[in-house]
C-alpha positions as CSV (number, residue, x, y, z in Angstrom):
1,M,86.5,114.6,86.1
2,P,83.5,116.6,87.4
3,S,83.7,119.1,89.9
4,T,80.5,117.4,91.7
5,P,82.0,116.7,95.4
6,L,82.6,113.2,95.9
7,L,81.6,111.3,98.9
8,D,84.8,109.6,100.1
9,G,83.9,106.3,101.3
10,K,87.8,105.4,102.1
11,A,87.8,108.2,104.5
12,A,84.7,107.5,106.2
13,A,85.4,104.3,106.4
14,A,89.1,104.9,107.9
15,A,87.2,107.4,110.5
16,V,84.7,104.1,111.4
17,R,87.9,102.4,112.3
18,E,89.2,105.0,114.3
19,D,86.5,105.2,116.5
20,V,85.9,101.4,116.5
21,A,89.6,101.0,118.0
22,R,88.8,103.4,120.7
23,G,85.9,101.5,121.5
24,V,87.8,98.3,121.8
25,E,90.4,99.7,124.1
26,S,87.6,100.9,126.2
27,F,85.9,97.2,126.3
28,V,89.0,95.3,127.2
29,R,89.7,97.8,130.0
30,R,86.0,97.1,131.5
31,V,85.5,93.4,130.4
32,G,89.4,92.3,130.4
33,R,89.1,90.8,126.9
34,P,88.7,92.1,123.0
35,P,85.5,91.4,121.0
36,K,85.4,88.5,118.9
37,L,84.1,88.1,115.4
38,V,83.9,84.6,113.4
39,A,83.1,84.2,109.9
40,V,82.0,80.7,109.0
41,L,83.1,80.1,105.0
42,V,81.5,77.1,103.3
43,G,83.3,76.3,100.1
44,D,86.4,77.5,98.6
45,D,84.5,80.4,96.2
46,G,87.4,83.0,95.9
47,A,85.4,86.3,96.2
48,S,84.1,85.2,99.5
49,A,87.3,84.2,100.9
50,T,88.9,87.2,100.0
51,Y,86.1,89.2,101.7
52,V,86.3,87.0,104.7
53,A,90.2,87.6,105.1
54,S,89.3,91.3,104.6
55,K,87.2,91.1,107.6
56,E,90.0,89.6,109.6
57,R,92.2,91.9,109.0
58,A,90.0,94.8,109.7
59,C,89.6,93.2,113.4
60,R,93.2,92.7,113.7
61,D,93.9,96.4,112.7
62,V,91.0,97.6,115.6
63,G,92.3,95.3,118.4
64,M,89.6,92.7,117.9
65,L,90.1,88.7,117.4
66,G,88.9,87.7,113.9
67,D,88.5,84.0,113.1
68,T,87.3,82.0,110.4
69,R,85.5,78.5,110.5
70,R,86.2,76.9,107.2
71,L,84.0,74.2,106.0
72,P,83.8,71.8,102.9
73,A,81.4,73.0,99.9
74,D,79.6,69.6,100.6
75,V,79.1,70.1,104.1
76,S,75.6,68.9,105.5
77,R,73.2,71.0,106.9
78,A,73.6,69.1,110.2
79,T,77.4,69.9,110.5
80,L,76.8,73.8,109.7
81,D,73.9,73.8,112.3
82,Q,76.6,72.1,115.0
83,T,78.9,74.9,114.2
84,I,76.7,77.7,114.4
85,E,75.3,76.2,117.6
86,A,78.7,76.0,119.1
87,L,79.9,79.4,118.0
88,N,75.9,80.9,119.6
89,S,77.1,79.0,123.1
90,D,80.9,80.0,123.1
91,S,80.6,83.1,125.4
92,A,84.1,84.5,123.5
93,V,82.2,85.1,120.5
94,D,80.4,88.5,120.1
95,G,79.8,88.1,116.4
96,I,78.8,85.8,113.6
97,L,78.5,85.8,110.1
98,V,78.1,83.2,107.5
99,Q,79.4,84.4,104.1
100,L,77.0,84.2,101.5
101,P,76.3,82.6,98.6
102,L,76.3,79.1,100.3
103,P,76.5,76.1,98.1
104,P,72.9,74.8,96.7
105,Q,72.3,71.9,99.2
106,L,71.9,74.9,102.0
107,D,69.2,76.7,102.6
108,A,70.5,80.3,103.3
109,D,67.1,81.7,104.7
110,R,67.2,79.0,107.3
111,V,71.0,79.0,108.3
112,L,70.7,82.4,109.0
113,E,67.9,81.6,111.2
114,A,69.9,79.3,113.1
115,I,72.6,82.5,114.4
116,D,71.8,83.8,117.8
117,P,70.2,87.4,117.1
118,A,72.7,88.6,119.6
119,K,75.5,88.0,117.8
120,D,74.0,88.5,114.3
121,V,76.2,91.3,113.1
122,D,75.3,90.9,109.3
123,G,71.7,92.1,110.6
124,F,69.9,89.4,108.4
125,H,68.2,87.5,111.2
126,P,64.3,87.8,111.3
127,R,64.7,89.1,114.7
128,S,67.1,91.6,113.9
129,V,65.1,92.6,110.7
130,G,61.9,93.0,112.9
131,D,63.5,94.8,115.5
132,L,65.2,97.6,112.8
133,W,61.6,98.4,110.9
134,L,59.8,98.6,114.8
135,G,62.7,101.1,115.6
136,R,64.0,98.9,118.5
137,P,67.9,98.8,118.9
138,A,69.2,96.4,116.0
139,L,72.3,95.4,114.5
140,A,71.5,96.6,110.8
141,P,72.7,95.5,107.7
142,A,76.4,96.9,106.8
143,T,75.9,98.5,103.6
144,P,72.7,100.8,104.3
145,S,74.3,101.3,107.7
146,G,77.6,102.5,106.0
147,I,75.5,104.6,103.2
148,L,74.0,106.5,106.4
149,E,77.3,106.6,108.3
150,L,79.0,108.3,105.0
151,L,76.0,110.7,104.9
152,R,76.2,111.6,108.2
153,R,79.9,112.2,108.1
154,H,80.0,114.4,105.2
155,D,76.8,116.6,106.7
156,L,74.4,115.7,104.6
157,P,71.0,116.8,105.8
158,L,68.4,113.7,105.9
159,A,65.5,115.1,108.1
160,G,62.5,115.9,106.0
161,R,64.1,114.9,102.5
162,H,62.6,112.5,100.0
163,A,64.8,109.3,99.6
164,V,64.4,107.6,96.5
165,I,65.7,103.6,96.6
166,V,65.9,101.6,93.4
167,G,66.2,98.1,94.5
168,R,64.3,96.2,96.9
169,S,66.8,93.6,98.2
170,N,66.8,92.1,101.7
171,I,70.6,93.3,102.1
172,V,70.4,96.8,100.9
173,G,67.0,98.4,99.5
174,K,64.7,97.0,102.2
175,P,67.0,98.1,105.4
176,M,68.0,101.1,103.9
177,A,64.5,102.3,103.5
178,A,63.8,101.2,107.3
179,L,66.9,103.2,108.4
180,L,66.1,106.3,106.1
181,L,62.8,106.5,107.8
182,R,64.5,106.4,111.1
183,E,65.9,109.6,110.2
184,S,62.9,111.4,109.3
185,C,62.9,110.8,105.2
186,T,60.3,110.6,103.1
187,V,61.2,107.3,101.1
188,T,59.7,105.6,98.0
189,I,61.2,102.1,97.1
190,C,61.3,101.2,93.3
191,H,61.9,97.9,91.6
192,S,61.9,96.0,88.4
193,R,58.4,96.6,87.8
194,T,58.0,100.3,89.1
195,A,55.8,102.1,85.8
196,D,57.9,105.1,85.7
197,L,61.0,104.6,87.1
198,A,62.6,108.5,86.0
199,A,59.7,110.3,87.4
200,E,59.8,108.7,90.4
201,T,63.8,109.2,90.5
202,Q,63.5,112.8,89.6
203,R,61.3,113.4,92.7
204,A,64.4,112.2,95.0
205,D,66.4,114.4,97.2
206,L,68.6,111.4,97.9
207,L,68.8,108.7,95.3
208,V,70.3,105.6,96.3
209,A,70.7,103.0,93.1
210,A,71.1,99.1,94.3
211,V,70.1,97.5,91.4
212,G,72.9,95.8,90.4
213,R,72.8,96.6,86.5
214,P,75.6,98.6,85.0
215,A,74.9,102.2,84.3
216,M,71.3,101.5,84.5
217,L,70.3,105.2,86.0
218,G,71.3,107.9,83.6
219,A,71.1,111.7,83.7
220,E,67.4,111.4,82.7
221,H,66.8,109.7,86.2
222,V,68.0,112.2,88.4
223,R,67.1,115.9,89.1
224,D,69.6,118.8,89.3
225,G,71.2,119.5,93.0
226,A,70.2,115.4,94.2
227,V,72.8,113.4,96.4
228,V,73.9,110.4,94.8
229,V,74.9,107.0,96.5
230,D,75.6,104.1,94.1
231,V,75.7,101.0,95.3
232,G,76.5,99.0,92.5
233,I,79.7,96.9,92.0
234,N,79.4,95.6,88.3
235,R,82.4,93.9,86.5
236,I,82.1,94.8,82.9
237,T,84.4,93.0,80.2
238,D,83.1,95.5,77.2
239,G,85.5,97.9,76.2
240,G,82.9,99.8,74.2
241,L,80.6,99.9,77.0
242,L,83.6,101.4,79.5
243,A,84.4,104.0,76.7
244,R,81.0,105.4,76.5
245,L,80.4,105.2,80.5
246,Y,84.0,106.9,80.9
247,P,85.3,108.4,78.0
248,D,88.3,110.6,79.5
249,D,89.4,108.3,82.2
250,A,92.6,107.4,81.2
251,R,93.8,105.9,84.5
252,R,90.3,103.5,84.3
253,H,91.2,102.7,81.0
254,R,94.7,101.4,81.5
255,R,93.5,99.3,84.3
256,F,91.0,97.7,81.9
257,G,94.0,96.8,79.7
258,K,95.9,95.4,81.9
259,R,92.9,93.2,83.9
260,G,90.3,93.1,81.0
261,Y,87.5,94.2,83.0
262,A,86.5,97.1,84.9
263,V,84.2,97.9,87.8
264,V,81.3,100.3,87.4
265,G,78.2,101.1,89.5
266,D,74.6,101.3,88.9
267,V,74.6,105.0,88.0
268,D,76.1,106.4,84.6
269,F,78.5,108.6,86.5
270,H,80.2,110.8,83.8
271,R,76.5,111.8,83.1
272,V,74.8,112.2,85.9
273,A,77.9,113.7,88.5
274,P,77.5,117.3,86.6
275,K,73.8,117.1,87.7
276,A,74.2,116.3,91.4
277,A,74.7,117.9,94.7
278,A,77.1,115.2,95.5
279,I,77.7,111.3,94.4
280,T,79.6,108.4,95.4
281,P,82.3,107.0,93.1
282,V,82.7,103.2,92.2
283,P,84.9,101.7,93.4
284,G,85.7,104.3,96.8
285,G,82.2,104.9,97.8
286,V,79.8,102.9,99.6
287,G,82.3,99.5,99.2
288,P,85.0,100.2,102.0
289,L,82.4,101.5,104.5
290,T,80.9,97.8,104.5
291,V,83.4,95.6,106.6
292,A,84.0,98.7,108.6
293,M,80.5,98.5,109.5
294,V,80.8,94.9,110.3
295,I,83.7,95.2,112.9
296,A,81.3,98.5,114.4
297,N,78.3,95.9,114.7
298,T,80.7,93.5,116.3
299,L,81.8,95.9,118.9
300,A,78.3,97.0,119.6
301,A,77.2,93.2,119.9
302,A,80.1,92.8,122.4
303,R,78.9,96.2,124.3
304,R,75.3,94.8,124.6
305,R,76.2,91.5,125.6
306,A,78.5,92.6,128.4
307,G,75.6,94.8,129.7
308,L,77.5,98.1,128.5
309,P,76.0,101.2,126.7
310,L,76.1,101.0,122.7
311,E,77.9,104.1,122.8
312,E,80.1,106.0,125.4
313,R,80.1,109.6,126.3
314,T,82.8,111.5,127.1
315,D,83.1,114.7,128.5
316,G,84.8,117.7,127.1
């Protein structure tokens, strides 16, 4: 294992949850009820169900109410619209999220647009996106918000730094750019048609990899002393590839032998880590913060709906 400092997402997520739990206690004292998050789960996709269950547990852990509305995979758009409208109208519901992906008969963009922007804890509504880019108070998507929280909690400076983001998705790449611009970074977004990717990424003080391709970014993409954030969660079943990516990680190889797969990032960790000033591991880096930031967004939505400041200030 390299001596490069690891950006510990598990510890940062635990700290976020502690902060949220204190905020929930204050909210209950002032408003008389806990914040409530409702997830809408369409179909029986195992990964989606697991993710939604983790959000329910996270809500309970911080004193929030968490609920899931389960709908069959063949649900009509009209029925889903009615479900969302009922949640929009429910004054006891502060946050709504529709778990993606949706079955093919449903247009995800139109479904997300039906959510009340004030309750849009995923930050995917066009109004949420617009507010984010305009510098207005906004609920930003959980993964890029979590990355920013991770960097802040490790006291990594951002203002004036050159940030390069590899990936232009609406869920990570684009909102990450908006958040880093707010922090006074100079931001470059790279993508599949970037002519010379290594030339761009070599300029980065902060490199964010969010492309969904195993170990796509190697040592040639990273300059010495860069901070590297790996968003990738890629399942691989090729033992030879795992041996190349993690030649000395016996624990990872034992798990591969039991499960038949391993989870790796978008960065070739073994070769990139020695060059980096700090790097996120996969797993255990960005991933743990995603659920934590959803519940943080739920508290923020609840406070805003109740007319309370988004952050409480305490003396001492």
